N, C-alpha and C positions, 0 to 999 in steps of 0.2 A: 505494500501498499503506500502510497505516494507522501510524502511528509511536507506536501508544496510546492510552490516554484521556488528557483532560485536563478536569477538573472545577471550574468556576471559580464565586464567587459575589458578587452586591451584598449589601447587608443588607437584610430586609424592611422597608421604609418602612412609617410611621405615617400611615395616612391620615385624618389631621385634619383636615387643608384639602390647597389644591393644591400641586405640588410648586414649589421654584423653582431656581436655578441649582446651589445646592448639591449638591443631591441629583442633577444631573444630570451635574455631573463624577463624583461615583462613578461611576454606571451607563455612561456614555461609557467614562471609564478600563477598564472592567471590558469593555465590549464592544469597546476596540482589542486588548485581550487576545485576547478569543476569536478575532477577527478573525484575528488573528496567527496563534493558534495552529493553528486551521484551515488556513490557506494553507501552514502547515510540515507539514501532512500529519495532523495529530492529530484522534479522535473526540472532538469537545468537547461537554462539556454545560455550559451556561450559563443560570446559575437567579439570576431576582428574583419579586421579591412583594412583600407587603404584610401588615403585623402588625397585627390589627384587632380585637383585644380591647383590654379595660381601661376602667377607671375613665371615664378622659378622654371618651372614644369617648364611652359611654351618657351624660355629660354635657351633650355637645355635640349630641349626636340628640336630647335632651330639650328643651334650650333650641331646636330645631331644629322640635320637633313631629312629628320622624320616628322610628321603630324606629332601632337601632342599625343591623341589615343596612340598611336602606334609605340611613341616613347613608353607610355605608362602599363599599355600591355603587356611589352616585353620583359618591364620589371617586375608587374605582377606575376607573372608566371613564374617567374624567379623566386618571388617569395614565398608562392604556394607550395612550389618545391622545397625551401625550405621548413617548412611547417609542416609538409608530409614529412621530412627526413626526420626532425625531432620529435615526430608523434605528437601533433596538438591536435587536441580533438575537439576541433570547434565546430558548433554546429552551423555556424552562419560565416558568410563573408559579404561582407556590405562593402561596393564599391560607389564611390560620390558621382562617377560617371555612369553609374547604373540609370536606366531610365525611369526606373520607381521614384530612385532617391528625388532624381531630379526635378519631377512633377511634385514631389511633398515638398520640397524645398522652395518651390515658386509659391506653392499656395501659403506656406510659413510667412514667407515673406510677405505676402501681400497682407494677408491677416494681421501682421504687425502693422503695416501702414494704415491700413483700413482705421487701424485701433487709435491711430495717432503714435505708436512708438515707436515706429520709422519715419523720419523726415529727410526733405533734400536740404543739403546744403554744400559746403567747399571744404574740401580738406586742403591745410597748409599744414607741413610740420615734415618731422625727419623718419625718413623708413627705413627699415632692414630687409633685404632682397631675400636673402637665405630662412632669414625668421619668418618672413611676410609678417611683419610687426610695424607698428608704427608707436612712436616714441616721444616724450617729450624731451625736452631741455633736461630737466632736472631728474632724468630719469637715466639718463645715458652715465654709463660710467668711462670716467677718464674720454669721454665725448666718444665714446664707440657703445655698438649695440650691448645692455646688459646680460642679454642671453650668451651671445655667441662671442660678443668681443672683437666683431668686425665694423668697418667703417659702416656709414647709414649716409643718406642722400637726403637732401630737401626734396620734397616730393608736393605739386600742387596740382589739384584735380577735384571736378565736381564730383558730389560722392553722396551715398545714402547715411543718413547715423541711427544709431537707436539709442534711445534713450535709456541708458544703463543708470543716470542719475535718478530716473524717478523710482528705483528697486532698489539704490542704495543702503536706506534703511532696512528694508529687510533681508537683504543679501547679511548685512553687518549681523544683524541677529540671528539669522542661521548660524554662521559658522563664530558666534558667540556661545551657541547653542550646546557645543562642545562634541556632538554625535555625529555630525553630517560630515568633517574634515577629519583625517588622521595621516600621519602623526600627529599630535597635538601641537608639536614645535611649529608647524606650517601654520597655524591659524593667525598667530597675532604678526606672521611674517604678510600675510595677504592685508590683513586689517591694515599694519602700520604702512607697510608700502605703497598699497593700492588705492585703500578706500579712506582712511585716516592721513591721508598724506598731504603736503602743500597742492592745493587746487583742487583736492578731492578727486573722487573719479569723473572722469571724463566720459562723454558719449563715445560710442565706440562706431568705428567707420566700418561699412557693412556692406559696400557696394565699390566697384573700381570701374573706369573708363580709360586707362591706360594701359589695358590686356584685354584680352576677350577669351582664355580660357576659365571658363567658368558656368556657372548655372546662369543662362540669362535671366533677366528681370524683366519678365514676359509685358508689363505693362509701360517699359521706357526701356527702348532698343537704345544701346552704347551702353548698358551698365552691365557688367556681371556679380552676382552674390560673392562677397568678399571671406574669403576661406574660414572663420570659424563658425560664423551662422549654417554656413552649406557644410561644417565640418561635424559639428557638434551633434546635429541633429540625428547623425547616421545612428547613433543610440536608440530611436525610434522608428525612424523612417523604415529600418532593418525589421521592425516588428509589424509593420503595414501601415503606421500612422498616416494617416490624408495618401495612400496608397493603395490600390487594389494585387499586389503583389503577395501579401501577406497577409494574417488576421491573427497575429498572435499578440496585437499592441495593448489589450484588455487584459490578457493573462499574464505575461510578465512583466509590463512597467508598471510601478517604478523600478528602475534597475537596483540590486541588491550591494552591488559594488561596481564603480568603476575601477580601475589600477590604471595607472597613470604616473608619467614619468614625471619628476618634481619641478623639471621647466616647464610643464605645461598646467601645472597646479591654477596658476594666475586665473587661464581661461576657463577651465571644470569647474572652480570655485566661485567664482563671480559672473563672467557673464552667463553660464551653462543656466544657473538657475536663476539669475536675472530673465535669460530667453523663455526660459521654463514659466516664469509667472506671467509674463506677459501673455502668454498663450494659457495662461490659466490650467496648466498642469501638471502633476503632481512630482515632485522633486525626486531625486535618486535619494537611497535610504543612506548611503557611504560612498565617499570618494576618498583614496586611498593613493598617498604622492609616495611612491617610491626612489629609492638613491641613484645615482649612477654609479655604475661601474667604470671605473678609471683605469686608466693606463700611465702608468710613469707619474700619477698625480693627477691630469689632465683629462677630464672628460671625451672619450671618445665621441669623434665626430666625423661623420662622411666627407663633410668638404675640406675636415682638415687632414684627415687621413689618417690618422693612428688609430685604424680599428684593428678588431680580432674577427678573423673568420670563422664562425662557428661550423662551417660545413670540414672544414681543414681537421678541426678537433675531434668531431662527432666522429669524422671516416678513421682516426688514428686512435679512440679511447673510447670509441661506442656513443649511441647516445643517450642512454641510461648514465653512464658515467657523468658526462657534460651534464642532464638534464638536474644530477642529484649536488654535483659542485655546486652549479648558480646559486640554488639553495640553502646548500649545507654553512657554508663560505660567509654568507653578506646580510646582515640582519637586514631584512627586506626594506624597512623605512628611511636606513642609512649607505651613506656612499660605500663602495666598496673597491679597494685596489683590487685588479686583476693582475696575475700574472699566471703564465705557463709553469713557473717550479709550483708554485700554490696549488695548481690543477694537477697536476703528477701527484706531489707530496698528499692528496687527500685523496686521492685513488687509491692511494699505496697504504695509506694509516685506516680508513675507516673501510674501504670497500675490499682491499687484497686483504690485507691482515686481520681486520676484523670480521668483517659478513661473512666472506668467499672464504677464509679458512675456517671459522665456524661451520659453515653447511658443510666444506668437504671432510671435515674432521669426524664430523659426526656421521654422516653421512656412511663413510668409510669403514669407521666403528660397528657401524649396527649391520653391515654388510659381511665383516671379520668376525664378528662374536653372536651372530643370532643369523647368518644367511641372509638377512636383509628382513626377515621378519621378526616383529618383537614376540617375543612370550607375555601371554596375558598376566600371569601370575607375577606380581612386581611388588617389589619391599621399599617403603619409603622410608623416609630417617631425616631428622630436623636439619640436618646439611643441606637440606632441598628448599627448606623455607623460607628463604631469601630471593630464591632466582623465582621462585610459582608466585610471591608476593608480589614482587617487581612487574612479572609478566600480566599477574590478574589487573594490575593496577595502571598498566600502561596507556591504553585505549582510553582513559579516561583526562590524563595528564597530555597526550596527544591531542585530543579534540581539545582540550582548553587552549592550548597554544594555536592550535588552525582556525579556531573562533577570530584570534586576533590576528591575522594571517603574518605569525611569528614562525614560518617556515623553519626557519635554522634551529628553533626550539623543539619544534615537534620533531626532529630531524636526531636532535640531541637527545633526545627521550627516548627513540629507539635504540640509537648506538649505546647507551647507559646500557638497555637490557642484553646487547649483541655482549660486549666488554663483561658482564657479569655473568654471560653463557660462557665466555672461553675460561673466566677464572674457575668457574665452578666445574671446568672438564680436571685443569690443574688440582683443586680439590677431591673431587672423587676419585681421579686418578682408575679411570677404566680400566688401562690396561694391568693393572694390580688386581682388580677384580676380577678379570678375565681369567686368571690361573687359577683360582679356585671354583670349584664347579658349584657349591654349596652357595657362589654368590650370585649367580647368575640371576634370582629375582630382583636383587639389589641393583645388578647393571642394566637390566633391561628399564626399570625404573630411571635411573640414570638416562639413558637413551631416551627414553620418552619425554621427561622433562627438558631436553634440551631440545627435540624436534618439536616439541608443543611449543616451546620459545620462541624457536626460529619460524614458525606458522605464525604467529600474532604477531612477529617484527615484518614477516612477509605482505600479510593482509595491512599493514599501515603504512608499508613502502611504495605500495602501490599506487597513488597517484603521482609520486615523483618519480619511481623506476616499472612502472608497470611490465615491461618485457623481462626485467630481471626477477623480479616476485611470480612470473608464470613461472619461470625455470625452477626458481627456488622450491614451489610446489611441486613440480614433478618429483624434484628429485626427492622430497621428503613424503613423498605419499600422501598430499592434502587434496581431497576430492573438492568438488566444486560446491558443498556444502559447508566447506570449514575456512573456505576463500573469503568470506564475507564479512561485513562490519559488524554485521550481529555475533557471528562467530568470536571476534576479537575480543570479546567484552568479560569474557572470562576463562580462566587456565581450563583445559580438559578437554576440549570438544575434539582432538584427533581421535581414531579409535585407538585404545591401547595394543592390539595387534598390528597396529601399522607395518605396511611394505615400503621400503624405501629403496630407490634406484640412482645408480652411482650415476653422475653426467659430469661434464667438461668443467672442469676449474670457471667460476663463474668472472671473476676477476684477477687475470694473471698478473703479476708485480712488474712493476714498470722499472729499467732501467734510468733514473732519473738524468744522468750525465749525458748518456748514448740521445736520450729524447729530445733535451734541452738544443742539442746541435741540430738532430734533424729537426726540428721545428725551426729554428733559425733558417737553416736552408728553405724552406717551405712557405716562410710566411712572405 
């Protein structure tokens, strides 16, 4: 029985170039959350997609000698290939060039205009083309764009504006309410820097006339809808809002959570709620602004060129290892410093030495001592209590962290149990018990406790490493009925006479020095 709906989104990515590990980070996190909620029994809608309009795309297409549509089609095909490679289980992929989306945007723009929330004026100000952002003089940092650090240029053109100022008080109240935007550190940043700053919240430019690659304003030829109005409504148009393509809006809206990078929190926490207020639509329940993956201390950027290619890393170490690493090492709300050395060390420590070793040793011992099938006669000992208690309490601890989007802590909880299980092997010394036939029931209990601990860990690892979990289930003899969320709530779901099956080593150890050398040549 369904526990209800859960609607989760990534930002829609800008297809000006192929995506890097930073985009993969956000999408893998969203995927882990979506898989976790499905496992719990929720009816999940997981949306991702691409934001395809704007001056930068028009300029890049021209330079490449193709039409803007051809340019984005080519990059979007690569993005879909990357998500397939990374095992991303999205339910829907929205493109802002999709006909149904464009129809919705025209209807939304007109509705806001007729309400008086959009008016015609002239834009005079400073513009950053790579970020598609207008800035005031006092928002610049050292005279440059505060987001990307590049030059801005003076721009002047006729444009339509959205009356953000009309919704300032309501947006401030929403942010101060304390539940809409997380992590909490982002709230004051938004209020102080953009709402209560000198000059206050300025009305937002929502149309352009200096380029044509965008959704046409159907009642005023020459104007195209400007990026943020076009882009942000994807979360509703992809459900069928004001179009005939889908019919899921009433079912899934409002979104349970939008995951976005911290650089676009401003647009999602201020303009997006204001747009929705203008349209008298419910607001999303949660917006979570995650940190950046940094390379040598700086933000990865396609235009700067300091990016890490996830395809290379997934090809060398496996998709699950890369997915695991991204969510294991960096707290989701903070920045994290990425390095190949850190990746390989984490794979060796957690996946090869800890998890992989535990599975291999346990299955090999069960085969060696009992021919692969445990006898039902098993003798418990007080030495088992700590491992059993930790395993039995794991799901609740894991759930508490997942609900806070603290993926790294959820994984830490799992690996505290695998660590304890490895220690339990040393404490119980199965190889000593195996020498004494009278100790066979005790040895069987030890094997069972290890297999059952592995099973619960594998169930909870499914959102992060879906393929690896299945491999573990096969080796430890866990049937479908004991691979579920409900089955992970207690210790003892595996049959006592379980039959195991030896398989390949799940995560072989990696030679750090050799790998770093090979990667240096490949990247």
